[in-house]
Phi, psi and omega in degrees: 000134174256155177239149180239157174277122183297343177264351180206092186294348178280344178276114181241140177223167180275170174304313181302314179294317181299322183281309185285335176269328177073318180206158181299165178295324177262190177301146175138178178221153175265129175228153182297143177300319181228140174254109185291154177260130181284148181291154182296333177298323176292310183299328180283346182251013184302324186295330184262003180263144176284164178298322178297320179295317178298311181301321180294311184294319180293317182290326177297319181292318182290314188270347175058224182274004181290334179231124180300147181303321180296325177291316176301318178299319179294318181297313182293319182296321179286323188287320194245088177247007183242152183281160173226075186289144173257116185253136176274125182268316173201184184305122174068013175233123183233156176234131177268117181274119184244022185249022183263005176283180187296332180250011178062027180236146179298339183285354172303324183299310180286319185292321183289320175294318179300317182298317179296314180296317181300316180298319180290319180292331186264004188294337180256013180291147185271355177211163183297146180254138178248120177265125174254134179217137173261145181215150167252010177142295186297311183299313183300313181298313181296317181293317178301315181292320185290324185263356185300128176079003181282127187294145176072013183227124172252146180237129174239123185245127177258127179227146183283132184298128175076007187237018172234156181292160180300315184293324180288326177294323177293319179299322183285321192262355188249002185284318183070210180058237181267015179248124178239129179248131180241123179276124187250135177277090182168196179252184182300319181298327175293319177297314179298322178296322179293319178297315180293324176295323179297324179291337180261002179275106186297319181296314180298317181289340177285337182259333181233145173266101189260145171209173185238152174247010173283175184284003166290346174264121186304330182292337176270326183286310189300316184298343177292345176291337185304315188284345172291317176298316181299315181295310181297326178299324181289343181262007181304135181106341177283143180272352183277146174294151184259128172243138182239123176265120187245120174300129189239135169244279176263004173073017175297314183296320177293322177299321177300320177296321178293326176294319178300319179294318177299331181278358176118355183294136185274095177233124180290317181199158174246142176246123178270107183262113187246147174251216182294342178278074191246033184298318180291320176304314179297321180296314180296000000 
């Protein structure tokens, strides 16, 4: 599979480059040239499949021959040892619980798959890799936990001072080892801006091999599509169309749902539910 720069479609890279580089040298993001459609036989059997089976089949279809099946099974098997229950709240209204991972954040799902894939892709690198990530809480905790202790990888997390919860700040700052947390005088957008500036700094990139674990990296974004298949599968048999309301900040989670829909998942519509973090709403 090849990936293209959304700001320059002539720029093509491999999966390895897209993950380990995370984004182009100039403005842009890497996205797959083609989003494959899953067979109807798979979509019709979601209800009887485990989350691990769904994650394996969806990732196998998306990543193709770039990652051996045995490697994908190991990545999925290591990453997903916790449940993701779909609970019925009232007639025709359900909630998917995504807080049963090690850091109690939905981003455990994407971060843990990414860490496994990243480790496999980076195993033959000739120098240490530095992962830069900006966080308002969830991303940093999940990434720190997923990458903790992985050889040849350092993680640096930027978080806004006074704008993350106490428990998440403790998760970020107490791991040690290959995890470094930096408190920034600003908000999340300032942290994200600093991360993106680092990737375009030629001098810095000549000295460090940088990549990102934010959802600007397809390897963090894509695995979040797994639980949309899982959720809709649990609703199999209902005659009603499915609408999914997704809490939105930077809309990475919503984008993963749209990828699932592109792959054939039957969702009638998505609702972007925004709070005070409404930069994307304002932009649209």
